[in-house]
C-alpha positions as CSV (number, residue, x, y, z in Angstrom):
1,M,-31.5,-9.9,29.3
2,N,-30.2,-10.7,32.8
3,D,-32.1,-14.1,34.1
4,T,-31.8,-13.4,37.9
5,T,-34.3,-12.9,40.7
6,G,-33.4,-9.3,41.2
7,T,-29.6,-9.4,41.9
8,T,-29.7,-12.8,43.7
9,P,-27.7,-15.1,41.3
10,L,-29.9,-18.5,40.3
11,P,-28.8,-21.4,42.3
12,V,-27.2,-23.6,39.8
13,I,-27.0,-24.1,35.8
14,V,-26.5,-27.0,33.8
15,V,-25.2,-27.1,30.5
16,G,-26.0,-30.2,28.7
17,S,-29.0,-32.6,28.7
18,G,-27.5,-36.1,28.0
19,P,-28.1,-38.4,30.9
20,T,-25.5,-36.9,33.1
21,G,-26.8,-33.5,33.2
22,L,-30.3,-34.9,33.5
23,L,-29.9,-36.7,36.3
24,L,-27.9,-33.6,37.9
25,A,-30.6,-31.2,37.1
26,G,-33.3,-33.8,38.1
27,D,-31.3,-34.7,41.3
28,L,-30.8,-30.9,42.5
29,A,-34.9,-29.8,41.7
30,A,-35.9,-33.0,43.6
31,A,-34.0,-31.6,46.5
32,G,-35.4,-28.0,46.1
33,V,-32.6,-26.4,44.3
34,R,-33.9,-24.0,41.6
35,V,-31.8,-25.5,38.3
36,T,-31.7,-23.9,34.9
37,L,-31.0,-26.6,32.1
38,L,-29.3,-25.3,28.8
39,E,-29.3,-27.4,25.6
40,R,-28.4,-26.2,22.4
41,R,-30.4,-28.8,20.3
42,P,-34.0,-28.9,19.7
43,H,-36.4,-30.7,22.2
44,K,-35.9,-33.9,21.0
45,I,-34.3,-37.1,22.5
46,S,-31.9,-38.9,19.8
47,N,-32.0,-42.5,18.9
48,L,-28.5,-42.1,17.4
49,S,-26.9,-42.7,20.6
50,R,-23.8,-44.9,21.1
51,A,-24.1,-46.1,24.8
52,F,-25.9,-49.6,25.5
53,V,-25.3,-50.9,28.8
54,L,-26.1,-50.0,32.4
55,H,-24.0,-51.6,35.1
56,A,-25.2,-52.8,38.3
57,R,-23.4,-49.5,40.5
58,T,-25.8,-47.2,38.2
59,L,-29.0,-49.4,38.5
60,E,-28.4,-48.8,42.3
61,Q,-28.3,-45.4,42.1
62,L,-31.2,-45.0,39.8
63,D,-32.8,-47.5,42.5
64,A,-32.0,-44.8,45.2
65,R,-34.2,-42.2,43.1
66,G,-37.1,-44.6,42.0
67,L,-36.1,-45.0,38.5
68,A,-34.3,-48.4,38.5
69,D,-37.7,-50.3,37.8
70,D,-38.3,-48.0,34.5
71,V,-35.2,-48.4,33.2
72,E,-35.1,-52.4,33.9
73,T,-38.8,-52.4,31.9
74,A,-37.1,-50.7,29.1
75,G,-34.1,-52.6,28.7
76,R,-32.8,-56.6,28.9
77,A,-31.0,-58.2,32.0
78,L,-27.6,-60.3,30.9
79,D,-26.1,-61.9,33.5
80,R,-22.9,-62.9,31.9
81,L,-19.9,-61.1,29.9
82,R,-17.9,-62.8,27.5
83,L,-14.5,-61.7,26.7
84,F,-11.6,-62.3,24.4
85,G,-13.8,-65.0,22.9
86,R,-13.2,-67.5,25.5
87,L,-13.5,-66.0,29.0
88,T,-16.9,-65.8,30.7
89,I,-17.7,-63.2,33.6
90,A,-20.8,-64.3,35.6
91,L,-22.8,-61.2,37.0
92,D,-25.4,-63.1,39.1
93,T,-22.8,-63.6,41.9
94,L,-22.4,-59.8,42.3
95,P,-23.1,-58.4,45.8
96,S,-26.3,-56.1,44.4
97,R,-29.9,-56.4,43.9
98,Y,-29.0,-55.9,40.3
99,N,-26.5,-59.0,39.9
100,H,-26.5,-58.3,36.0
101,L,-26.1,-55.6,33.0
102,L,-28.9,-54.3,31.6
103,V,-28.8,-53.4,27.9
104,I,-30.5,-50.6,26.9
105,P,-30.1,-47.5,24.1
106,Q,-29.0,-44.4,25.7
107,Y,-32.2,-42.9,24.3
108,E,-34.4,-45.0,26.9
109,V,-32.5,-43.9,29.9
110,E,-32.9,-40.2,29.0
111,K,-36.5,-40.6,28.5
112,V,-36.9,-41.8,32.2
113,L,-34.3,-39.0,33.5
114,E,-36.1,-36.3,31.4
115,R,-39.5,-37.5,32.9
116,R,-38.2,-37.0,36.3
117,A,-36.4,-33.8,35.8
118,V,-39.5,-32.4,34.2
119,A,-41.5,-33.2,37.1
120,A,-38.7,-32.0,39.7
121,G,-39.5,-28.7,37.9
122,V,-36.3,-28.3,36.2
123,D,-36.0,-24.9,33.7
124,F,-35.1,-26.7,30.5
125,R,-34.0,-24.1,28.3
126,Y,-33.9,-25.8,24.8
127,E,-32.0,-24.4,21.4
128,T,-30.4,-21.8,23.9
129,E,-26.3,-22.4,23.4
130,F,-23.7,-21.7,25.9
131,V,-21.3,-19.2,24.4
132,G,-19.3,-18.3,27.3
133,L,-19.0,-17.5,30.7
134,T,-16.8,-15.2,33.8
135,Q,-17.1,-15.8,37.4
136,D,-16.0,-13.9,40.7
137,A,-16.3,-14.8,44.1
138,D,-19.8,-14.3,44.7
139,A,-21.4,-16.1,41.0
140,V,-20.7,-17.5,37.7
141,T,-21.9,-15.3,34.6
142,V,-22.9,-17.4,31.4
143,R,-23.6,-16.0,27.9
144,T,-25.9,-17.7,26.0
145,R,-27.6,-17.5,22.4
146,G,-31.4,-18.2,22.1
147,P,-33.5,-19.8,19.3
148,G,-33.4,-16.8,17.2
149,G,-29.9,-15.8,18.1
150,E,-30.3,-13.3,20.5
151,A,-27.8,-12.8,23.3
152,G,-28.8,-13.8,27.0
153,E,-27.1,-14.0,30.3
154,L,-27.5,-15.6,33.3
155,R,-25.9,-15.6,36.8
156,A,-25.7,-18.3,38.7
157,A,-23.7,-19.5,42.0
158,Y,-22.5,-22.4,40.5
159,A,-22.3,-23.9,36.7
160,V,-22.1,-27.3,36.0
161,G,-20.7,-28.3,32.1
162,A,-22.2,-31.8,31.1
163,D,-22.2,-30.9,27.6
164,G,-19.9,-33.7,26.0
165,M,-16.5,-34.4,24.7
166,R,-16.3,-31.2,22.7
167,S,-17.2,-29.1,26.0
168,A,-17.6,-25.3,25.4
169,V,-17.9,-24.8,29.4
170,R,-14.4,-26.7,29.9
171,D,-12.9,-24.2,26.9
172,A,-14.5,-21.5,28.6
173,I,-12.8,-22.2,31.8
174,Q,-9.7,-22.9,29.7
175,L,-9.0,-26.6,31.0
176,P,-6.8,-28.7,28.6
177,F,-7.9,-32.2,27.5
178,P,-5.0,-34.0,27.3
179,G,-5.0,-37.4,25.8
180,E,-4.9,-39.4,22.2
181,S,-7.2,-41.1,19.5
182,V,-6.8,-44.9,20.2
183,I,-9.2,-46.1,17.5
184,R,-9.8,-44.4,14.5
185,S,-12.0,-45.2,11.7
186,V,-14.7,-46.9,14.1
187,V,-18.1,-47.4,11.8
188,L,-21.5,-47.7,13.3
189,A,-25.0,-48.6,11.4
190,D,-28.3,-49.2,12.8
191,V,-29.9,-52.1,10.6
192,L,-32.4,-54.7,10.3
193,L,-30.9,-58.1,10.6
194,A,-32.3,-61.2,8.4
195,E,-31.2,-63.5,11.4
196,Q,-31.2,-62.9,14.8
197,P,-28.1,-63.3,17.0
198,E,-27.8,-66.1,19.6
199,N,-27.0,-63.6,22.5
200,L,-28.2,-60.2,23.5
201,L,-24.8,-58.8,23.4
202,T,-22.7,-59.9,20.2
203,V,-18.6,-59.2,20.1
204,N,-16.0,-60.8,18.8
205,T,-12.4,-59.9,17.9
206,V,-10.7,-61.7,14.9
207,G,-7.1,-60.4,13.8
208,D,-7.8,-57.0,12.9
209,A,-11.2,-56.8,12.9
210,F,-13.7,-56.1,15.7
211,A,-17.7,-55.9,15.5
212,F,-20.5,-55.4,18.5
213,I,-23.9,-56.2,18.0
214,A,-26.7,-55.0,20.4
215,P,-30.5,-54.5,20.0
216,F,-32.5,-51.1,20.0
217,G,-35.8,-53.4,21.1
218,D,-37.6,-51.7,17.9
219,G,-36.3,-54.3,15.5
220,Y,-33.1,-52.5,14.6
221,H,-29.7,-53.6,15.7
222,R,-26.6,-51.2,16.6
223,V,-23.3,-52.4,14.9
224,I,-20.1,-51.1,15.7
225,A,-17.4,-52.4,13.7
226,W,-13.5,-51.4,13.2
227,N,-10.8,-52.9,10.8
228,R,-7.6,-52.0,11.9
229,A,-6.4,-52.2,8.1
230,R,-9.2,-49.4,7.0
231,D,-7.8,-46.1,8.6
232,V,-9.7,-43.2,6.9
233,P,-11.0,-39.8,8.1
234,D,-14.2,-39.7,9.9
235,H,-15.8,-37.7,7.3
236,E,-15.3,-40.3,5.0
237,P,-18.8,-42.0,4.0
238,V,-20.0,-45.4,5.5
239,G,-20.9,-48.3,3.2
240,L,-23.0,-50.6,4.4
241,D,-20.9,-53.0,2.4
242,E,-18.2,-51.6,4.2
243,V,-19.7,-52.9,7.7
244,K,-20.9,-56.2,6.6
245,E,-17.4,-57.0,5.5
246,T,-15.8,-56.0,9.1
247,V,-18.4,-57.9,10.7
248,R,-18.1,-60.9,8.5
249,L,-14.4,-60.8,9.8
250,A,-14.9,-60.2,13.1
251,L,-17.8,-62.5,13.7
252,G,-18.0,-64.8,10.5
253,R,-21.1,-64.0,9.0
254,D,-23.1,-60.2,9.0
255,Y,-26.6,-61.9,9.9
256,G,-27.9,-60.7,6.7
257,M,-28.0,-57.0,7.9
258,H,-30.2,-54.5,5.3
259,D,-31.7,-51.2,5.6
260,A,-29.4,-49.2,7.7
261,R,-31.1,-46.2,9.0
262,W,-28.1,-44.5,9.8
263,T,-24.4,-44.7,9.6
264,S,-21.2,-42.9,11.1
265,R,-17.9,-43.0,11.4
266,F,-15.9,-41.8,14.5
267,H,-12.7,-42.2,16.4
268,S,-12.5,-43.0,20.0
269,D,-10.1,-41.1,22.4
270,E,-8.6,-41.3,25.7
271,R,-8.6,-38.0,27.3
272,Q,-9.1,-36.7,30.8
273,A,-9.3,-33.3,32.1
274,P,-6.9,-32.6,34.8
275,A,-9.3,-30.9,37.0
276,Y,-13.2,-31.6,37.3
277,R,-13.5,-27.9,39.3
278,V,-12.3,-24.5,38.1
279,G,-13.6,-21.9,40.9
280,R,-17.5,-22.1,41.0
281,V,-17.6,-24.1,37.7
282,F,-17.5,-28.3,37.7
283,L,-17.1,-30.7,34.7
284,A,-19.1,-34.0,34.9
285,G,-19.3,-37.2,32.1
286,D,-17.5,-36.6,28.8
287,A,-16.9,-33.0,29.1
288,A,-14.6,-34.4,32.1
289,H,-13.3,-37.6,30.8
290,V,-13.7,-40.0,27.9
291,H,-12.5,-43.4,26.8
292,T,-12.8,-46.0,24.5
293,P,-16.4,-48.0,24.8
294,A,-15.2,-51.5,25.9
295,G,-16.8,-52.4,28.9
296,G,-19.7,-49.9,28.5
297,Q,-18.5,-47.7,31.4
298,G,-19.1,-44.2,29.6
299,M,-22.8,-43.7,30.5
300,N,-22.6,-45.2,33.3
301,T,-19.1,-43.2,35.0
302,G,-21.3,-39.6,33.8
303,L,-24.5,-40.8,35.6
304,Q,-22.1,-41.8,38.9
305,D,-20.6,-38.3,38.4
306,A,-23.9,-36.7,38.7
307,A,-24.6,-38.6,41.3
308,N,-21.4,-37.6,43.3
309,L,-21.8,-33.8,42.9
310,S,-25.6,-33.4,42.9
311,W,-26.1,-34.0,46.7
312,K,-22.9,-31.9,47.4
313,L,-24.4,-28.8,45.5
314,A,-27.7,-29.6,47.3
315,Q,-26.1,-29.0,50.8
316,V,-23.9,-26.4,50.1
317,V,-26.8,-24.2,48.2
318,H,-29.2,-24.7,51.0
319,G,-26.3,-23.8,53.5
320,H,-26.2,-26.7,55.4
321,T,-22.3,-27.7,54.6
322,D,-19.3,-25.8,54.3
323,P,-18.5,-25.0,50.4
324,A,-15.4,-27.2,51.2
325,L,-17.6,-30.0,50.9
326,L,-17.6,-29.4,47.0
327,D,-13.5,-30.0,46.8
328,T,-14.1,-33.9,47.5
329,Y,-16.0,-34.0,44.2
330,Q,-12.4,-34.0,42.3
331,A,-10.6,-35.7,45.3
332,E,-13.4,-38.8,44.7
333,R,-14.4,-39.0,41.2
334,H,-11.1,-37.7,39.2
335,P,-9.3,-41.2,40.6
336,V,-12.5,-43.2,39.1
337,G,-12.5,-41.4,35.7
338,K,-8.4,-42.2,35.6
339,A,-9.0,-45.8,36.7
340,V,-11.6,-46.2,33.9
341,L,-9.5,-44.9,31.2
342,R,-7.0,-47.7,32.0
343,S,-9.4,-50.5,32.3
344,S,-11.6,-49.7,29.0
345,G,-8.4,-49.0,27.1
346,G,-6.9,-52.4,28.6
347,I,-9.8,-54.1,27.2
348,V,-9.4,-52.5,23.6
349,R,-5.5,-53.4,23.5
350,L,-6.1,-57.0,24.5
351,A,-9.0,-57.5,22.5
352,M,-7.0,-56.4,19.5
353,A,-3.6,-58.1,20.3
354,K,-1.8,-59.1,17.4
355,R,1.8,-59.2,18.5
356,P,3.3,-62.8,20.1
357,W,3.7,-61.1,23.5
358,T,0.6,-59.4,23.8
359,L,-1.3,-62.6,22.6
360,A,0.4,-64.1,25.5
361,L,-0.3,-61.5,27.6
362,R,-4.2,-62.0,26.9
363,A,-4.0,-65.6,27.2
364,G,-2.3,-65.3,30.8
365,L,-4.7,-62.6,31.9
366,T,-7.9,-64.7,30.6
367,T,-6.6,-67.7,32.5
368,V,-6.1,-65.6,35.9
369,L,-9.6,-63.9,35.8
370,D,-11.3,-67.4,34.8
371,V,-9.8,-69.6,37.6
372,V,-8.6,-67.1,40.5
373,G,-11.8,-65.3,42.3
374,P,-10.1,-62.3,43.8
375,A,-8.8,-61.1,40.5
376,R,-12.0,-61.6,38.8
377,R,-14.1,-60.2,41.6
378,K,-11.9,-57.0,41.3
379,A,-12.2,-56.7,37.5
380,I,-15.8,-57.2,37.9
381,G,-15.8,-54.5,40.5
382,Q,-14.3,-52.1,38.5
383,I,-16.7,-52.4,35.3
384,T,-19.5,-52.7,37.2
385,G,-18.6,-50.1,39.6
386,I,-19.5,-52.1,42.6
387,G,-15.9,-51.8,43.4
388,V,-15.5,-48.2,43.7
389,R,-14.8,-46.9,47.1
390,Y,-13.9,-43.3,48.1
391,P,-10.7,-42.4,50.3
392,A,-11.6,-41.8,53.9
393,P,-9.7,-38.9,56.1
394,K,-6.7,-39.9,58.4
395,G,-8.3,-41.8,61.3
396,A,-11.9,-42.7,60.2
397,H,-13.9,-45.8,60.7
398,R,-12.7,-48.7,58.1
399,L,-16.1,-48.6,56.2
400,T,-15.9,-44.5,55.7
401,G,-16.1,-44.0,51.8
402,A,-17.6,-47.6,51.1
403,R,-20.3,-48.5,49.0
404,V,-23.3,-49.6,51.0
405,P,-25.2,-52.4,49.7
406,D,-28.9,-52.8,50.1
407,L,-29.9,-53.5,53.2
408,A,-32.7,-54.8,54.7
409,L,-33.9,-52.5,57.5
410,A,-36.2,-52.9,60.6
411,D,-39.2,-51.3,59.0
412,G,-39.2,-53.9,56.2
413,G,-38.1,-51.6,53.9
414,R,-34.6,-51.1,52.2
415,L,-31.7,-48.9,52.4
416,Y,-32.2,-47.6,48.3
417,E,-35.7,-46.7,49.3
418,A,-35.0,-45.0,52.2
419,L,-32.3,-43.0,50.2
420,R,-35.0,-41.5,48.0
421,G,-35.7,-38.0,48.1
422,G,-31.8,-37.1,48.1
423,R,-31.8,-37.8,52.1
424,F,-28.8,-39.0,54.3
425,V,-29.9,-42.4,55.9
426,L,-29.0,-43.1,59.7
427,V,-29.0,-46.5,60.3
428,T,-28.5,-47.4,64.0
429,P,-29.6,-50.1,66.8
430,E,-33.0,-49.8,68.2
431,A,-31.7,-47.5,71.0
432,Y,-31.2,-44.3,69.1
433,E,-34.3,-41.9,68.3
434,E,-33.5,-39.0,66.3
435,P,-35.5,-35.8,67.1
436,G,-36.7,-35.3,63.7
437,A,-35.0,-31.8,63.1
438,R,-33.5,-32.7,59.9
439,K,-36.4,-34.6,58.6
440,D,-36.1,-33.0,55.0
441,R,-32.9,-34.4,54.5
442,L,-32.2,-37.4,56.9
443,A,-34.0,-40.5,57.4
444,V,-33.5,-42.4,60.4
445,T,-33.7,-46.3,60.6
446,H,-32.8,-49.2,62.5
447,W,-31.1,-52.8,61.5
448,A,-33.0,-55.7,60.9
449,G,-30.9,-57.6,62.8
450,G,-28.8,-57.3,65.9
451,R,-26.0,-55.2,64.3
452,R,-24.5,-52.4,66.7
453,T,-22.8,-50.2,64.3
454,A,-24.1,-47.1,63.7
455,L,-23.8,-46.0,60.0
456,L,-24.6,-42.7,58.5
457,V,-24.9,-43.5,54.7
458,R,-24.7,-40.5,52.2
459,P,-27.4,-39.5,49.3
460,D,-25.2,-41.4,46.9
461,G,-25.3,-44.7,49.1
462,Y,-21.3,-44.6,50.5
463,V,-20.6,-44.7,54.1
464,A,-20.2,-40.8,55.5
465,W,-19.4,-42.0,59.0
466,A,-19.5,-45.4,61.1
467,A,-18.7,-46.4,64.6
468,D,-19.0,-49.9,66.1
469,T,-20.2,-48.2,69.2
470,A,-21.6,-44.5,69.8
471,D,-23.8,-42.8,72.3
472,A,-26.5,-40.0,71.4
473,A,-23.6,-37.1,71.4
474,A,-21.6,-39.1,69.0
475,I,-24.1,-39.3,66.6
476,E,-25.4,-35.9,66.9
477,A,-21.6,-34.5,66.3
478,A,-21.7,-37.0,63.0
479,L,-25.0,-35.5,62.1
480,T,-24.1,-31.7,62.9
481,A,-20.5,-32.3,60.6
482,H,-22.1,-34.4,57.6
483,V,-25.8,-33.2,57.4
484,G,-25.9,-29.9,58.7
485,P,-27.3,-28.5,62.6
486,A,-30.4,-29.3,63.4
487,E,-33.1,-26.9,62.4
488,T,-34.5,-25.0,65.2
489,R,-37.6,-23.7,65.0
């Protein structure tokens, strides 16, 4: 079956219904773009996910979609992190409305994102497997296999692979996935505990052993444990006694864990695709990059990939912007993925330090982060995403590419409320009034105070353009360049 409207391709196909794919598809549908989401699994959100943390920047992105309150209700806030057994990093000083870490299972995040995607009109195709693609100058042709094994074909202007570490989309566009396995034979178990841990997140390393415990919220806890001395293949069965032993080595006790409802063994890789785009096909989330779970940055990085790409696709599909805008996805997100690989890998290597020189390095780094404010702020900014800044064109205003914190506006509202609907937001002195010719994709508001800078904020909350002084003609030129020409009726 050729599933298009006549000879006109569908606008976008997204492959994979994890958090990255759900946010991307939901954004596109909310922006009025027809989007089809392919998922080979049945329609059932699994509770066997590995991710457990949302960081501040991701919560800000969800706030811009009106979803932050829903995930905050489903999770539990933690205002400090403890690393290497002695370093405590306070998050309550973060320059964000969400100055904390949210402990929440991935499946709860997926529930919120799926509800939004369904309401926005995403065309879900469950039990539909992606089996290959071809592309030409005009479109991508995606081959599928349906629930009964029947072959299908869809043609779209663009396709996005959000189908995980073993991405079939990445294979189809023949991109390598260079890297290595950093940790092997990590065990996972979902268990009940006879004794409740003192902290919301419990994590520690002693010698060759590492352990992490986090609550699901339904009485069960997720345990992730690793014993360097036990290196066995992933297919080796996991017994509860093995989990208990490793946890006791790392934490001093096993909290009386019992009644495991699920156990597994896996290896943790550090890999990144060299390109996030090949022609009309994009990669996002784990299809583009994977790394160790240290710092809880995996799901967050994928969601921020989606937030970066979705508004750009919407702008291009609607014809408001030159397709060259899509090249900035690679330029902006590939360096972020590379930095996450570095930071998460560094945390793991320091946590598992064993040789005298690595132990000394860890002790020195811990001291620096504990007493040197700028170093601590930089580390927190990296882990939470608050510190991400995108490259700006030569000669651009100093704010261009910077993340914009939530601003109080003259009408009593907030910037991230104004961003809802996937719009740009123009923040100006009171003197400027936009004629409303772009009202479907632009909100115009004013500073609550006396600031005179004109600021154009992208739908993902970063500065597209700024000027310390600008007349109406300069502002109109900026709007035309970034938001698109005004509509004439």
